[in-house]
N, C-alpha and C positions, 0 to 999 in steps of 0.2 A: 461124559468121552475122555479121553486121558490120549498121549503121547507116549507110544508104543515102543519104541528103542529110541539110540540115538546119547545124543549131551541132557534135553532135557526128560528122559525115557521117566514117565511115571506120573507128569504132568498133568496132572486135571487143568480140560481144558472146557472157559464160558460160552456155549451154544443159548444163540437168541431164541429169543421165547414165542409163541406160538407156531401155525403149518406151516412161513413160512421161508422157514431153511431144514433140508433134509439134512443132516447129520448125516458123513461118510460109516458104516458101522467102521466099528477095530477087527474085525471079520475082513471085512472088505477092505481097509486100508491096509492089514498086515499083510496078504493078498501081494495086495498092489508093488509096495514093497520091497517085498520076496521076490520078486517078478524084475522091477529093476535094478535088484543090485546096486552093483557099484555107481551105476551110469549117472545116479543120485550125487553122488560124491564132487564140489567143488560146482555141479550146475549150473547155470540162472535157472529161478524155478518162475514160471508163471502158475497163479492159483486165479485162475478165471471164475466169477462169481462165487465169490471169493468163502462168506456166506458166516463163518467162524473162522477158519482159516486154519485151517487144522488142516488139509492136507499140505498146502507149505510150509504148514508150522514144524508136521511132519519130518520134510526135506532138509530146512533148516537142522534140527533136530540130530540129521544122519548124514550129512558136514554137507550141503550146496552150498553155494557160494552166494547166490542172492537170491528172493523172491519177491517176485510182484504179487501183490493184493489188490485183484480188483473189483472188486464191491460198493454198488449203488448208494445204497443206505446208509441212512450215517451213522442210525443205533449197531448194524452188524457195525461197519467200518472198530466202533469205542467197545463193544468186542474184542476187536482183533487186534483194538494195540491192546486190549488189556489180555488177553492171553499171548502174544508175544511179549510181551514181559513176565510173565507168571516165566514162560520158556527160559527166557535170558537169549533170546536172539532179535531183538527191535532194530539192535544195530546192525541188521545184513537183510533188515529189508525195506521197504517201499510203498506206502500202501496209495493207490489212488483213488479217489472219492470220487468214479464215471460209471454211466453204463461201459459195458464193456466195447459195444457197436463206435462211438461214442472212442476208445479210450482204445480199440487198435488201429486205428492213421492218428492221436496225437505218439504213439510209441512208431511208428513208421517215420515221422515225423523228425520226433529222438535218435532216432537208427538204430532203433534199440531188435536185440534178436532174442529168441532161448529155447537153450536145449530142451529144456523141456514144460511143456502146455498140459492142465489138466484146465478139466473141462465139465462143469452137470452145471450146464444149461435149466435155466425155465422153458416150459413148452418146447418140446423138445423138437420135437416132426421141421420146427418152423428157425427154430434159433440154428441148427448144429448147420442143417447147409451153410447161409449166412455168416457164421465166425467162419467158418472152415474156410470160406470166401477168400475173406476177406485176413486169415493170415496167408495162406495162397500167395493172393496180390499183392496184397507187402510185405512178399518177401521176409515173415515174422520168423520162422524156427530155424534154427541152425538148421547143415548138409545134413546133416548128421543128426538135428531133432528129431523130438517126440512128441504127440500131442496122446492124450491119454484119454477118454470121455468116461464118462459115469453118467449110464444112462435106466432109463424102466427097464430091466426083461420084457416086459411086451410091447417095446420097443423096435419097430420091424423098417429104424433105418438102411440098410442093407442085411443079406442075406445072410446064414449062418455060417456058411461058408466062401468066404471072398477075400482073393488074392489080395489086396489091397486092408484090409481089415482086418487085424485079430482079438474075435471078442472071448471073454471071456467069462461065466455065468457065476457069481454066487447069489443066490435063492432067488431077492425081485429086483437085485442086481447087475446090471451089464457090463465092463467095464469091454472099451472099445480102442483098442494102443494100433495105434499113426502114424506110418513113421515118415520123415522128411519126406524119401524120393515117394513113395506112395500117398503122396497128399494131392496126385488130379489126379490118379487112378482109384482113392474114394470120392473125391467128388464128382465124376462126371458119374457112378454109381450114385450118387441119391440124387441126380439131376434124371435119370433112365428110369428110376422107382416110383 
């Protein structure tokens, strides 16, 4: 796995061993950042369930102002630290070793907000409704912010055509884009399914 573009272009990144982390493929990552375009520049980015940190590092390489990496596993955080160092973007990164459910209230108490929130949570059908509810409840996304969820293609959290969620399919992966203004509507659709 490598950084695709920006100041760290071509930098090889380590990935935690075993099946606990599903790295985003270069193809999906490239499509994601092509869609985001200049929206990444100077953005405050959160990489939740960060794994190897590849998404947040790609954002930093492409000019994001700062990135927060939330990861519960200590071994994964060590790999993220190493990857940040390899990509020479560690000065704009913050690492938080905590379960995302516990990290979000902490970030709310710190009055933190993000422009872009990336998340590829495990147990998606159970985790995503709670995640979106917390982001909405605590006001963690700027008014013009965006949430990007990486989902399994077989996931059926939202219908293929839903006004609040823009779904893009890439092989076995689906990216779900939810604008801050559409977050309540996207949440409501989850509770109705």
